C-alpha positions in Angstrom: -50.9 59.2 -33.0 -48.9 59.5 -36.3 -45.1 59.5 -36.4 -43.3 59.9 -39.7 -39.5 59.5 -39.6 -36.9 60.0 -42.3 -39.5 59.4 -45.0 -38.2 59.2 -48.6 -40.7 58.7 -51.4 -40.0 58.5 -55.2 -41.5 57.6 -58.5 -39.1 55.4 -60.4 -35.6 56.9 -60.1 -37.0 60.4 -59.1 -37.1 61.1 -55.4 -39.8 63.6 -54.4 -39.6 63.4 -50.6 -36.2 63.7 -49.0 -36.2 62.4 -45.5 -39.0 64.3 -43.7 -40.1 63.9 -40.1 -43.6 64.9 -38.9 -46.0 64.1 -36.1 -49.8 64.3 -35.6 -51.0 64.1 -32.0 -54.5 62.8 -31.0 -57.1 65.5 -31.4 -54.9 67.9 -33.4 -55.5 69.4 -36.8 -52.1 69.5 -38.6 -51.7 71.3 -41.9 -49.1 70.7 -44.7 -48.7 73.8 -46.8 -46.5 74.7 -49.7 -46.4 75.2 -53.5 -47.8 72.7 -56.0 -45.2 69.9 -56.5 -43.6 70.4 -53.1 -44.4 66.9 -52.0 -47.5 67.3 -49.8 -49.8 64.9 -51.6 -47.0 62.3 -52.1 -46.5 62.3 -48.3 -50.2 61.6 -47.8 -50.2 58.8 -50.3 -47.2 57.2 -48.6 -49.0 57.3 -45.3 -52.1 55.8 -46.8 -50.2 53.0 -48.6 -50.9 54.3 -52.1 -47.2 54.9 -53.0 -44.3 53.0 -51.4 -41.8 54.6 -49.0 -38.3 54.0 -50.3 -36.9 54.7 -46.8 -38.0 55.6 -43.3 -40.9 54.6 -41.1 -44.5 55.5 -40.6 -46.1 54.6 -37.2 -49.8 54.9 -36.3 -50.7 54.5 -32.6 -47.3 52.9 -32.1 -47.6 50.3 -34.8 -45.4 50.3 -37.9 -47.6 50.7 -41.0 -44.9 51.5 -43.5 -45.8 50.1 -46.9 -48.8 48.3 -45.7 -51.7 47.9 -48.2 -54.2 50.7 -48.5 -57.1 48.6 -47.2 -55.2 47.5 -44.1 -54.4 51.1 -43.3 -58.1 52.0 -43.6 -58.8 49.1 -41.2 -56.1 50.5 -38.8 -58.1 53.7 -38.6 -56.9 56.1 -41.3 -59.1 57.4 -44.1 -58.4 59.9 -46.8 -60.8 62.4 -48.5 -58.8 62.5 -51.8 -57.9 65.4 -54.0 -60.5 65.9 -56.7 -63.1 64.2 -54.6 -63.1 60.9 -56.6 -66.7 59.9 -55.8 -68.0 56.8 -57.6 -69.8 58.7 -60.4 -72.3 56.0 -61.6 -73.4 55.1 -58.0 -75.9 57.2 -56.2 -75.2 59.3 -53.1 -76.4 56.6 -50.6 -74.3 53.9 -52.3 -71.2 56.1 -52.1 -71.7 56.7 -48.4 -72.1 53.0 -47.8 -68.9 52.3 -49.7 -67.1 54.4 -47.0 -68.0 51.6 -44.5 -66.8 48.7 -46.6 -64.3 47.5 -43.9 -66.8 47.6 -41.1 -68.7 44.6 -39.8 -70.9 46.3 -37.2 -74.6 46.9 -37.4 -74.5 50.6 -36.9 -73.9 51.6 -40.5 -77.5 52.8 -41.2 -77.2 55.1 -38.1 -74.0 56.6 -39.4 -75.6 57.2 -42.9 -78.3 59.1 -41.1 -75.8 61.1 -39.2 -74.0 62.0 -42.4 -77.2 63.1 -44.0 -77.9 65.2 -40.9 -74.5 66.8 -41.1 -74.9 67.4 -44.8 -78.6 67.9 -45.5 -78.0 68.3 -49.3 -77.0 64.6 -49.4 -80.4 63.6 -48.1 -82.0 65.6 -50.9 -79.7 64.0 -53.4 -79.7 60.5 -51.9 -80.9 58.7 -55.1 -79.0 60.9 -57.5 -75.9 59.7 -59.3 -72.8 61.1 -57.6 -71.3 62.2 -60.9 -74.2 64.6 -61.5 -73.6 66.6 -58.3 -71.9 70.0 -58.2 -68.3 70.2 -57.1 -69.3 71.4 -53.6 -71.9 68.6 -53.2 -69.3 66.0 -54.3 -66.8 67.3 -51.7 -69.5 67.0 -49.0 -70.1 63.4 -50.2 -66.4 62.6 -50.2 -66.1 63.9 -46.6 -69.2 61.9 -45.5 -67.8 58.8 -47.2 -64.5 59.2 -45.4 -66.2 59.6 -42.0 -68.3 56.5 -42.6 -65.2 54.4 -41.9 -65.2 55.8 -38.3 -61.5 56.8 -38.7 -59.2 57.7 -35.9 -57.3 60.0 -38.3 -59.0 61.7 -41.2 -56.8 63.0 -44.0 -57.9 65.8 -46.3 -56.1 66.3 -49.6 -56.8 69.7 -51.2 -60.5 69.8 -50.1 -61.1 73.3 -51.6 -59.5 72.6 -55.0 -61.6 73.9 -57.9 -64.5 75.1 -55.7 -66.1 78.6 -55.7 -65.1 80.9 -52.9 -68.4 80.5 -51.1 -68.1 76.7 -51.2 -64.5 77.0 -50.0 -65.7 78.8 -46.9 -68.3 76.1 -46.3 -65.6 73.4 -46.6 -63.5 75.2 -44.1 -66.5 75.4 -41.7 -67.1 71.7 -42.2 -63.6 70.7 -41.3 -63.7 73.0 -38.2 -66.9 71.3 -37.2 -65.3 67.8 -37.6 -62.3 69.0 -35.6 -64.7 70.2 -32.8 -66.1 66.7 -32.7 -62.7 65.4 -31.5 -61.5 64.0 -34.9 -57.7 64.0 -35.5 -57.0 65.7 -38.9 -54.1 65.9 -41.3 -54.8 68.6 -43.9 -53.2 69.4 -47.2 -54.7 72.6 -48.6 -53.8 75.1 -51.3 -55.7 77.8 -49.5 -52.8 78.4 -47.0 -54.7 81.0 -44.9 -57.7 78.7 -44.4 -55.3 75.8 -43.5 -53.3 77.8 -41.0 -56.5 79.1 -39.3 -57.8 75.6 -38.9 -54.4 74.1 -37.8 -53.1 73.6 -34.4 -49.7 73.0 -36.0 -48.4 73.2 -39.5 -45.4 72.2 -41.7 -44.2 74.2 -44.7 -42.9 72.0 -47.6 -40.5 73.1 -50.2 -39.0 70.8 -52.9 -39.7 67.6 -50.9 -38.4 68.9 -47.6 -39.9 70.5 -44.5 -38.4 74.0 -44.1 -40.6 75.4 -41.4 -42.9 74.1 -38.7 -44.8 75.7 -35.8 -48.3 76.5 -34.7 -50.8 77.7 -37.2 -50.7 81.1 -35.7 -46.9 81.2 -35.8 -46.8 80.4 -39.5 -49.5 82.9 -40.3 -47.2 85.6 -39.1 -43.9 84.2 -40.4 -42.5 86.7 -43.0 -41.6 83.9 -45.5 -45.0 82.4 -45.3 -46.8 85.7 -45.5 -44.8 86.8 -48.6 -44.9 83.5 -50.5 -48.3 81.9 -49.5 -50.7 84.4 -47.9 -50.6 87.1 -50.6 -50.0 90.1 -48.4 
C-alpha cells in the first residue's frame, strides 16, 4: 500500500533522513522505533506532505504522492493522529470529530460520529465540552476518533502514548490493537518500543536518520541490540 524509496528529508541545509526505504502492506501494522531525534517523525511528516522530500519517492496504492499537499494526501486516504494530540482546544468534542471528516462529501458523517462515540464512550459524555479541557488520555481518544472520521485507508500514529500515565498508555495500546483488528492499515511511531513491537506485524529500527534493522515485531523484540537499547532488559 505504501512504498517509500530512497527518501531524503532535511530542514534547511541539515539532512535528517538519509535515503531510507520502507513498505507498509494492506492490513499490516508497521512500527518505526528508535531514539528521539532518529528521524521517525520526520519520515511521517514527509509521507503526509507536511515537510518536503529532498529526494526519493513516496507511493500510495501505486500513485506517486511525493511532495503533494497535506490535504490532497488526506483525500488520497492517509490520515495522521499527530504527536501531542493537537486537538482544536476551543472547539468542543463533537466539533473536533466533525473536523476529521472535512474532506468528505457523503451523508454518513453523523453515523460515523455515533460510531466513534460508541468506540470511545467518554467522548459521548464530553460531547459538548471544550477539547482543551479534556485530560491527556481523553484528548488522545479524541485525536484517534478524529483521524478515523476521515475513513482512511492508512492511519498513521505519531507517539500516541507520549506524556500519558501508564494505565492510559495500556488503554491506547488496546485501542490501536482494536483498530488493527477492524482491518485498518497502520503505521506507528511509538516511544514505548515494547508496546509498538507487540502491536506490529513488522518494524523498522531508526538510528541517526537511517534504518539499521528491520523484521517482524517478534524478531525485533528478541534482537540483542533492540533488547539492550530500547526494551530496558
